[in-house]
C-alpha positions in Angstrom: -10.1 20.7 15.3 -9.7 17.0 17.2 -7.6 14.8 15.9 -8.2 10.9 16.3 -5.0 8.4 15.9 -6.9 4.9 16.6 -4.6 1.4 17.3 -4.2 -0.6 14.2 -6.2 -3.5 14.5 -5.6 -5.6 11.0 -3.5 -8.2 11.4 -0.3 -8.1 12.3 -0.2 -4.2 11.3 2.1 -2.6 13.3 2.2 0.4 11.9 1.0 4.1 13.4 -0.9 7.2 11.7 1.2 9.8 13.6 4.3 9.6 15.3 6.2 12.4 18.0 7.0 15.2 15.4 3.4 14.8 13.9 1.6 15.2 16.8 3.5 17.6 17.7 3.2 19.9 14.5 -0.4 19.5 14.8 -0.2 20.3 18.7 1.7 23.8 18.2 -1.6 24.4 15.6 -3.9 24.3 17.8 -5.5 21.5 17.6 -6.0 17.9 19.7 -5.0 15.0 19.5 -6.2 11.9 20.8 -4.0 9.2 21.2 -5.2 5.6 21.7 -3.3 3.5 24.5 -0.7 1.8 23.7 -1.4 2.4 19.4 2.1 3.7 18.7 3.8 0.2 21.0 4.4 -1.6 17.8 6.5 1.1 16.2 8.2 1.4 19.6 6.1 5.0 19.8 5.3 4.9 24.1 2.4 6.5 25.5 4.8 8.7 27.2 6.6 10.0 24.7 3.1 10.6 22.6 2.5 12.3 26.0 5.5 14.7 25.7 4.9 15.5 22.3 1.4 17.0 23.7 -0.9 14.0 22.8 -4.0 12.9 24.9 -3.6 9.4 25.9 -7.2 7.6 25.1 -8.3 4.4 26.3 -10.7 2.7 24.2 -11.1 2.9 20.6 -14.5 4.3 20.5 -13.9 7.2 22.7 -11.3 8.2 19.7 -14.0 7.9 17.4 -16.7 9.4 19.3 -14.4 12.4 20.5 -12.5 13.1 17.0 -13.2 15.5 13.8 -10.5 13.6 12.0 -9.3 9.8 12.3 -5.6 9.8 11.2 -4.9 5.9 10.1 -2.6 3.6 8.6 -5.0 1.4 6.9 -9.1 1.1 5.7 -11.2 0.9 8.9 -12.3 -3.1 9.0 -16.1 -3.9 10.0 -16.2 -3.8 13.8 -15.2 -0.2 13.4 -17.5 1.2 10.8 -20.0 1.4 14.0 -17.5 3.9 15.6 -17.5 6.5 12.5 -20.0 9.7 12.8 -21.5 11.4 9.9 -19.1 14.4 8.4 -16.1 12.3 10.1 -12.5 13.1 8.1 -10.9 9.3 7.5 -7.6 10.0 6.3 -5.9 6.6 5.9 -4.8 3.7 3.1 -8.8 2.9 1.4 -8.2 0.7 -1.2 -11.7 1.2 -2.2 -12.4 -0.4 -5.8 -11.4 -3.9 -4.4 -13.7 -3.6 -1.2 -17.3 -2.9 -1.7 -18.8 -3.5 2.0 -15.8 -0.9 3.1 -17.6 1.7 0.6 -21.1 0.5 1.6 -20.4 1.6 4.7 -18.6 4.9 4.6 -21.1 6.0 1.6 -23.5 4.8 4.5 -22.3 6.7 7.5 -21.5 9.6 5.2 -18.4 9.7 6.1 -15.6 12.4 4.3 -12.7 10.0 3.7 -9.6 10.8 2.2 -7.6 8.2 0.3 -3.9 8.1 0.7 -3.1 6.6 -2.1 -5.2 9.0 -5.4 -3.6 12.3 -3.6 -1.6 13.1 -7.3 0.2 15.6 -8.1 0.2 17.3 -11.2 2.9 15.1 -13.3 1.0 12.3 -12.1 2.8 11.2 -9.4 1.6 9.8 -5.7 3.5 11.3 -2.9 1.8 9.2 -0.9 2.8 6.0 -1.8 5.6 6.7 -2.4 7.1 5.2 0.9 5.1 2.5 1.1 5.6 1.3 -2.2 9.4 1.6 -1.5 9.0 -0.7 1.4 7.1 -3.5 -0.1 9.1 -3.5 -3.3 11.9 -4.2 -1.0 10.6 -6.7 0.8 8.8 -8.3 -1.8 13.2 -9.4 -3.2 13.3 -10.2 0.3 10.4 -12.1 1.5 10.6 -14.3 -2.0 14.0 -15.6 -2.0 12.8 -16.5 1.1 10.5 -18.9 0.2 12.7 -20.5 -2.6 14.7 -22.1 0.2 13.7 -25.9 0.6 12.8 -26.1 3.8 10.1 -23.4 3.2 8.7 -25.2 0.3 10.2 -23.2 -2.6 12.8 -25.3 -5.1 16.1 -24.1 -3.4 17.2 -22.2 -6.1 19.5 -19.0 -4.8 18.8 -15.4 -6.6 22.8 -14.8 -6.5 23.4 -18.4 -7.6 27.5 -19.4 -7.2 30.2 -19.6 -9.8 29.5 -22.0 -12.5 25.9 -21.9 -11.1 23.3 -20.3 -12.5 21.3 -17.2 -10.8 17.9 -17.6 -10.2 15.5 -15.5 -12.5 13.3 -12.9 -11.1 11.0 -11.1 -13.1 8.8 -8.0 -12.2 5.5 -7.1 -13.8 5.2 -2.7 -13.1 8.1 -0.5 -12.8 6.8 2.1 -10.8 8.2 3.1 -7.1 7.9 -0.8 -5.8 8.8 -2.8 -8.6 12.3 -0.5 -9.2 12.8 -1.2 -5.0 12.0 -4.6 -5.5 14.7 -4.7 -8.9 17.0 -2.5 -6.9 17.3 -5.7 -4.1 17.4 -8.4 -6.8 20.6 -6.8 -8.1 21.8 -6.4 -5.5 21.2 -10.2 -4.4 22.8 -10.6 -8.0 19.4 -12.5 -9.7 19.0 -12.3 -13.5 16.5 -9.7 -13.1 13.8 -9.0 -16.0 11.4 -5.7 -15.4 8.0 -5.4 -17.8 6.2 -1.8 -18.0 4.1 -0.2 -20.5 5.5 3.4 -20.5 8.1 3.4 -23.2 9.5 6.4 -20.7 9.9 4.8 -17.7 11.3 1.7 -19.4 14.5 4.2 -21.0 14.7 5.5 -17.6 15.4 2.1 -15.7 16.9 1.1 -18.1 19.1 4.6 -17.5 19.7 3.1 -14.0 20.9 -0.6 -14.6 21.9 -0.3 -17.2 23.3 -4.3 -18.5 22.0 -5.3 -14.6 18.4 -6.1 -16.2 16.4 -6.7 -18.5 13.4 -4.2 -19.7 10.6 -5.5 -21.4 7.7 -3.8 -22.7 4.2 -5.4 -20.8 2.3 -6.9 -23.6 0.7 -10.4 -23.1 3.8 -12.1 -25.8 6.1 -10.5 -23.2 4.7 -11.5 -20.1 4.0 -15.4 -21.6 7.8 -15.9 -23.0 9.2 -14.6 -19.8 6.9 -15.8 -17.1 7.0 -19.7 -17.3 11.0 -19.4 -16.7 10.8 -17.5 -14.0 12.0 -18.4 -10.3 10.5 -15.4 -8.2 7.8 -13.1 -9.7 6.8 -10.0 -8.6 3.3 -8.2 -9.0 3.7 -4.1 -8.6 1.3 -3.3 -10.9 -0.7 0.4 -9.9 -3.4 1.9 -11.6 -4.3 5.0 -9.3 -7.6 4.5 -6.9 -8.5 1.4 -9.8 -8.8 -2.1 -9.3 -5.1 -4.0 -10.6 -5.3 -6.0 -13.9 -4.5 -9.3 -14.6 -1.7 -9.5 -15.9 -0.6 -12.9 -15.5 -3.1 -15.7 -16.2 -3.9 -18.6 -14.3 -2.5 -20.2 -17.2 0.5 -19.3 -16.8 1.0 -19.8 -13.4 0.5 -23.2 -13.9 3.5 -23.3 -16.8 6.1 -22.0 -13.9 8.4 -24.6 -12.1 7.2 -26.4 -9.0 8.7 -24.1 -5.9 8.1 -21.1 -7.9 7.2 -18.6 -5.8 4.9 -15.5 -6.3 4.7 -12.0 -4.9 1.6 -9.6 -5.6 2.4 -6.2 -4.2 -1.0 -5.4 -5.7 -3.0 -7.7 -3.9 -4.8 -4.4 -1.8 -5.9 -3.2 -5.4 -7.3 -6.6 -6.2 -3.9 -8.3 -7.6 -2.5 -8.6 -10.7 -1.9 -12.1 -11.2 -4.7 -14.3 -11.5 -4.0 -16.4 -8.8 -3.8 -14.3 -6.1 -5.6 -13.5 -2.7 -4.9 -11.9 0.7 -3.6 -13.1 3.0 -2.3 -12.1 6.3 1.5 -11.7 8.2 0.3 -14.9 10.4 -1.1 -17.4 7.2 1.0 -15.0 4.3 1.2 -17.9 1.5 -1.0 -20.3 0.1 0.3 -22.9 -2.8 -1.6 -22.8 -6.3 -0.6 -24.3 -9.3 2.3 -25.8 -7.2 3.4 -22.2 -7.1 4.4 -20.3 -3.4 2.2 -17.5 -3.6 3.0 -14.7 -1.0 -0.3 -11.9 -1.1 -0.3 -10.3 2.4 -2.1 -6.5 1.6 0.1 -4.6 4.3 3.4 -6.1 3.5 5.5 -3.0 5.5 2.8 -3.2 8.9 6.1 -5.8 9.8 9.3 -3.2 8.8 6.8 -1.0 11.4 9.3 1.3 12.8 10.9 2.2 9.3 7.6 2.3 7.3 5.5 4.7 9.9 8.4 7.3 10.2 8.1 7.0 6.4 5.0 7.3 6.2 4.0 10.0 8.3 7.4 12.7 7.0 4.4 12.7 4.1 0.9 12.6 5.4 1.7 15.0 7.8 1.5 17.9 5.5 -2.0 17.0 4.3 -3.1 16.8 7.7 -2.2 20.0 8.9 -3.9 21.5 5.5 -7.0 19.2 6.1 -7.3 20.2 10.7 -6.3 24.2 9.4 -8.9 24.5 6.7 -11.4 21.9 6.9 -11.7 19.4 3.8 -13.4 21.5 1.5 -10.8 24.5 1.7 -7.8 22.4 1.6 -9.3 20.7 -0.7 -10.0 24.5 -2.8 -6.3 25.0 -2.3 -5.2 22.0 -3.1 -5.6 19.8 -6.4 -3.4 16.7 -5.3 -5.8 17.0 -2.3 -9.0 17.2 -4.0 -7.4 14.0 -6.2 -7.2 12.3 -2.4 -11.2 12.3 -2.0 -12.8 9.2 -2.2 -16.3 9.4 -0.7 -17.9 12.4 0.9 -21.1 12.8 2.5 -22.7 9.6 1.0 -21.0 10.4 -2.6 -18.5 8.4 -4.4 -16.3 11.2 -5.8 -14.0 8.7 -7.7 -14.1 8.1 -10.6 -12.3 4.8 -10.8 -13.3 3.4 -7.2 -17.3 4.3 -8.5 -16.4 2.3 -11.8 -14.9 -0.3 -10.7 -17.6 -0.9 -7.7 -20.9 0.5 -10.2 -22.0 3.3 -8.6 -22.6 7.0 -9.2 -20.0 8.8 -9.4 -20.3 12.7 -8.4 -17.1 14.8 -8.4 -16.4 16.8 -4.9 -18.0 20.8 -5.5 -15.6 22.7 -3.4 
């Protein structure tokens, strides 16, 4: 199979779909890997390093798409890439289709075989290809939020860890999954007062075991959210419903009750966001102020920690890339239930139930 790795074009997206070890592994299996020129520079991977690993460097994005049987990316295609997609081409990347009707229609019209990293799911419910990026985004959310609390950046001037004799900053994390627990680790490390809300009692028990008295765990319901949000200095949205649009758990009215200069970081923005006032931003213009509160809502947060993120991503995506290349999508999905759940669109059909529901599209399960 011919595998194409185009350069990402989303704003400040410096990651790349494969690293050298991934190219080497695919090449050893007899596949041909085409990498767009300079695709890896943002992650510290030169064209020469890719060539030494066995890749062929291609000068234009158009030629990568035209020649490849499977495209391996990091982020979803942007409108200028839609026309480059070819019928029956495998697209293996983060797609986040639930809040993206235009992208979904383009993939359906092009009859693409779209495999979404974020919906590949093990029997235990875990999402192995989301874990490393959720770890990065979670840790980054606290770091970014702490920075925007500075008065010179428009914040209320609160140091999360406080100092002796002064109250510490208050961090509230909605969602105690991978992103949420990593945000909490950073917040605890900075010395903040940390509250985590989640709907899963077993997860709350686990978080309590991990952090002990260092964090306050609360069941996520309207009453508890209404109680803690207005008193929060840094609110982190870390809610995930696999493949679906994130529910709005924090209303505009609650945001309005927060003190001016407080900060919101919504990690769930790539799935529509879990805070009503959030809308997607970019690394070039990452924030806006709504109801007097600073909002940081960048969908590709890990893109600025590209070297760490790229290598962490290939560690988990390569397994399935090899399966798709060696067996083809249909046979690979027949053999692996987790990969089967990753197929969101297939030759003109929407094959993932929650995406179909959120976008009001016909749902047709993939037959393998």
